[in-house]
MISE-81174 format. One record per atom (N, C-alpha, C): x, y, z. Coordinates in steps of 0.2 Angstrom, whole numbers, plus 5000, padded with zeros to 4 digits. Layout:
BEGIN
XYZ;...
***
This chain:
BEGIN
483047645127;482447685130;482647705137;482947665141;483047685148;483547745148;484047745144;484547795145;484247865142;483847865137;483447925134;483047945140;482647905143;482147925148;482547965154;483147935156;483547965161;483748035160;483948045153;484248105151;483648165152;483048145151;482448185151;482248205158;482448165163;482148185170;482748215174;482648275176;483148305180;483248275187;483848285190;483948265197;483448295202;483348265207;482848285212;482948355214;483648375216;483848435218;483748495213;483948475206;483848515201;483048535200;482648475200;481948485199;481648535204;481848525210;481648565216;481748635215;482448655212;482648715211;482248755206;482148715200;481748735195;481048755197;480648715201;480048725203;479948785207;480448795212;480448845216;480548915212;480948915207;481048975203;480448995200;480148945197;479448955193;478948985198;478948955204;478448985209;478649055211;479249075212;479449145214;479349195208;479449165202;479249215196;478549225195;478149175195;477449175193;476949195199;477149175205;476649185210;476349255211;476849305210;476549375211;476149395206;476149365200;475749385194;475149345193;475049295196;474549245195;473849275197;473449285192;472749315194;472349275198;472049305203;471549265207;470949245203;470749185204;470149165201;469449185205;469049215202;468449235205;467949175205;467749155211;467249095212;466549115213;466149085209;465449105210;465249085217;464849125221;464549105227;464149045227;464249005233;463848945233;463148965236;462648935232;461948955234;461748925241;461248955244;460948925250;460448865248;460248825252;459748775250;459148805248;458948865251;458348895249;458348925242;458948955241;459048985234;459048925229;459348865230;459348815226;458548795224;458148785230;457448765229;457148815224;457248885226;456948935222;457148935214;457748915213;458048915206;457748855202;457648805206;457348745202;456648745201;456248775206;455548765206;455248795199;454748755197;454348775191;454148715186;453848735181;453648685176;454048695170;454348645167;454748655161;454548605156;454548625149;454448575144;454948585138;454948535134;455448535128;455148535122;454548585121;454248585115;454648615110;455148655111;455548685106;456048625103;456248585108;456648525106;456248475101;455648465103;455248425099;455148445092;454948515092;454848545085;455448545081;456048555083;456648555079;456948485078;456648435081;456948375080;456548315076;456148335072;455648295069;456048245064;456648275061;457048235056;457448185060;457548185066;457948135070;457548065070;457948015071;457647955072;458047915078;457647905083;456947925084;456847995086;456348025084;456248095086;456148105093;456348165096;456248175103;455548185104;455348155110;454648155113;454548215117;453948225118;453748285123;453848265130;454248305133;454348295141;454248355145;453848345150;453748405155;454048375162;454448425165;454648415171;454348465176;454048445181;453748495186;454148485193;454448535195;454848535201;454448575206;454148545211;453748575216;454048585223;454048645226;454348655232;453948625238;454248605243;453948575249;453948625255;453648615260;453748655266;454448655269;454848615267;455548605269;456048635263;456448685264;456848715258;457348665255;457448615259;457948565256;457648505252;457048505251;456648455248;456248485242;456248445237;455748465231;455448395229;454848395226;454548345222;454648355214;455048305211;455148315204;454648265200;454248285196;453748245192;454048245184;454248195182;454448185175;453948155171;453648185165;453148155161;453348155154;453248095150;453348095143;452748075140;452548115134;452048095130;452448065124;452247995122;452647965117;452147955111;452447975105;452047965099;451847895098;451147885096;450947815096;451447765091;451647795086;452047755082;452747735085;453047785088;453647775092;453547725098;452947735101;452847685107;452747615104;452447605099;452347545096;453047505094;453447545091;454147525089;454547505096;454447545101;454847535107;454447485112;453847465110;453547425115;453347455122;453147525121;453047565127;452347595127;452147615133;451547655133;451647725130;451047755129;451047825126;451147875131;451047855137;451147905142;451547875148;452147905150;452647875155;452747935160;452747905166;452847955172;453347925177;453747975180;454147955186;454148015191;454047995197;454048045202;454648035207;455048085209;455548085213;455548135219;455848125224;455948175229;456748185229;456848255229;457548275228;457748315235;458348295238;458548325244;459148365242;459148425243;459748465243;460148465249;460748445250;461048435256;461748455256;462048475261;462748505262;463148445264;463648425261;464048365263;464848395263;465248355266;465948375266;466248385259;465948355254;466148365247;465848425244;465348455247;464948505244;464248495244;463848535241;463148525240;463048465235;462548425237;462348365232;461548365232;461348345226;460648335225;460548255226;460148235231;460148165232;459448135230;459348095225;458648075223;458348025228;457748025229;457347975233;456847945228;456647885229;456047845226;455547835231;454947835229;454447815234;454447745236;454247735243;454247665245;453647625242;453747565241;453247525237;452547535240;452447545246;451747545249;451447615248;451747665244;451447725243;451347735235;450847775233;450747795226;451047865225;451647865221;451947925221;451547985217;451047965213;450648005209;450148045214;450048015220;449548045224;449848085230;450548085230;450948125235;450948195233;450748235238;450748305237;451348345241;451648385237;452248425239;452048455246;451448485246;451348525252;451248485259;451148415258;451148375263;451748325263;452248345261;452848305261;453048265267;453148205266;453348165272;453948125270;454548135273;455148105271;455148025272;454748005277;454647935279;454347895273;454047925268;453747895262;454247875257;454947895258;455347895252;456047855254;456347825249;456947785250;457547815246;458047825250;458647855247;458947815241;459147855236;459647825231;460247865231;460547875237;461147915238;461747895234;461747835231;462347815227;462247855220;461747885219;461647915212;461547995214;461848015219;461848085221;462148125216;461948185214;462148235209;462648285212;463248295210;463648345213;463948385208;464148445210;464448495205;464448565207;464248605203;464248685205;463548705206;463448735212;462848765214;462848835216;462648885211;462748955213;461948975213;461849045215;461149065215;460849075208;461249075203;461049085196;461049025192;461448975194;461648915189;461748855193;461548805191;461648735194;461948685188;462448655189;462748605185;462948545189;462648495189;462748435193;462648365189;463048325191;463048255188;463148195193;462748145191;462848085196;463448045193;463748005198;464247965196;464047905191;464447885186;464347835182;464747775185;464447735189;464847685192;464347625194;464647565196;464247505198;463747525204;463947565208;463547575214;462847605213;462947655208;462247685206;461847645202;462147605198;461747555194;461447505198;461847475204;461547425208;460947455212;461047525214;460447555218;459847565214;459847565208;459247575203;458947515200;459247455201;459047395198;458347375199;458147395205;457447375207;456847425205;457047475201;456647525199;456147515193;456347465189;456047445183;456047505178;455547515174;455547565169;455647635171;455547645177;455547715180;456347735180;456747685181;457447695181;457747745175;457347735169;457547775163;457447855164;457047865169;456847935170;457247965176;457647935179;458047955185;458648005182;458548075184;459048125181;459748105183;460248095178;460948085180;461348145178;461048195176;461448255174;460848315174;461048365178;460548425178;460948495177;460648535172;460948605172;460348645172;460348695176;459848745177;460148815177;459948855172;460148925171;459648965167;459549025168;459149065163;458449035164;458149025158;457448985159;457548915157;458148895156;458248825154;458348775159;458148715158;458348655162;458448595158;459048575158;459248515154;459348455159;459048395157;459148335161;459348285156;459748235159;459948175155;459548115158;459148095153;458748035155;459047975150;458647915150;458847865146;458247855141;458347855134;457847855129;458147805124;457647755122;457847705118;458547665120;458647665126;459247625129;459847675129;459747735127;460347775127;460247835131;460847865134;460747935137;460547985132;460048025135;459748075131;459648135135;459848195132;459848255135;459148295134;458748305138;458148345137;458248415138;458148455133;458248525133;457548565134;457448575140;456748605142;456848675144;456248715144;456248785146;455648795150;455748845155;455248855160;454648885156;454048865158;453448895155;452948915161;452548965159;452048995164;452349045169;
***
């Protein structure tokens, strides 16, 4: 095996010459890749804002087991363009709720901070501090001091004025950061795609990652 491997690997000088020749031949003809412009924080807020629901996904998935449940996502702008309030609500069919041992109505509220980092733009989720009721928090009276950062679960990716594709890391740090969230943890978006009238979120459903296919309404 050793002698065969050695025959397949050119000498350092030879390899350098080959790479240089390839570079000289191909470089003048390599097409420049067009990159989508990066959105401003205000553009990100405007693209995300709205009410979305997955009624079409529910109607088309009745043969699935378990069937998809009705989810609405309401993203509310705040006076600060780098912050939004995300409200995730699920209406669970009574039979499905009984099988899963869950309530028929489930909610989670997050604050999302769009921030510029050395790695690029990230969406950093925040959970409300235990002393505050997230359902009573109003986006128009947003107060950063009422929220705790879940920066280990920040979503990064591509942010253009017309499309957002971002994912959170799947690692132990994010898992550890969310351990104290209880059942709300299942509704923490770990993947977000926003374009056209569509918003796709990855949540946890019956213990598995589930992609909600929602569309802007109203």
